[in-house]
C-alpha positions in Angstrom: -46.5 97.7 -74.3 -50.3 97.4 -74.2 -50.6 101.0 -73.0 -48.6 102.2 -75.9 -50.8 100.3 -78.4 -54.0 101.7 -76.7 -52.5 105.2 -76.9 -51.8 104.8 -80.6 -55.2 103.4 -81.3 -56.9 106.3 -79.4 -54.9 108.9 -81.3 -55.7 107.2 -84.6 -59.4 107.1 -83.7 -59.3 110.8 -82.8 -57.6 111.7 -86.2 -60.1 109.7 -88.1 -63.0 111.4 -86.3 -61.5 114.8 -87.0 -61.0 113.8 -90.7 -64.6 112.7 -90.9 -65.8 115.9 -89.4 -64.1 117.8 -92.2 -64.7 115.4 -95.1 -68.5 115.0 -94.7 -69.4 118.7 -95.0 -67.0 119.1 -97.9 -68.6 116.1 -99.7 -72.1 117.5 -99.0 -71.0 120.9 -100.3 -69.6 119.3 -103.4 -72.8 117.5 -104.1 -75.0 120.6 -103.6 -72.7 122.8 -105.8 -72.6 120.2 -108.5 -76.4 119.9 -108.5 -76.7 123.6 -108.8 -74.0 124.1 -111.4 -74.7 120.9 -113.3 -71.0 120.1 -114.0 -68.1 118.6 -112.2 -66.0 120.9 -110.0 -62.4 121.3 -111.0 -62.4 117.7 -112.2 -64.1 116.5 -109.1 -67.4 114.7 -109.7 -68.8 113.7 -106.3 -72.2 112.6 -107.6 -70.6 110.3 -110.1 -68.2 108.9 -107.5 -71.2 108.2 -105.2 -73.2 106.6 -108.0 -70.3 104.4 -109.0 -69.8 103.3 -105.4 -73.5 102.4 -105.1 -73.5 100.6 -108.4 -70.5 98.6 -107.4 -72.6 97.2 -104.5 -75.4 96.2 -106.8 -78.0 97.4 -109.2 -80.9 97.3 -106.7 -82.8 100.5 -106.0 -83.0 99.4 -102.3 -79.2 99.7 -102.0 -79.3 103.2 -103.4 -82.0 104.3 -101.0 -80.1 102.6 -98.1 -76.9 104.4 -99.1 -78.7 107.7 -99.2 -80.2 107.1 -95.7 -76.7 106.3 -94.4 -75.2 109.4 -95.9 -78.0 111.5 -94.5 -77.7 110.0 -91.0 -73.9 110.5 -91.0 -74.5 114.2 -92.0 -77.1 114.7 -89.3 -75.0 113.1 -86.6 -72.1 115.4 -87.6 -74.3 118.5 -87.0 -75.3 117.4 -83.4 
């Protein structure tokens, strides 16, 4: 029974890692394209979504900077 649970957890972890490998570059591409174009993309507004997520954590500028650093580190780790 424990081996089955370990196997399921390993496969779930692998699927989440693969999803993250795809999602982070798509998110970064969406942000860059929106910055260039200046409008939302097909109803998708990644910058607004990120801003709302950061604002829900608090109004502090420090949280915004910390969030940017975390996103940057995740992106850099994906490239390595």
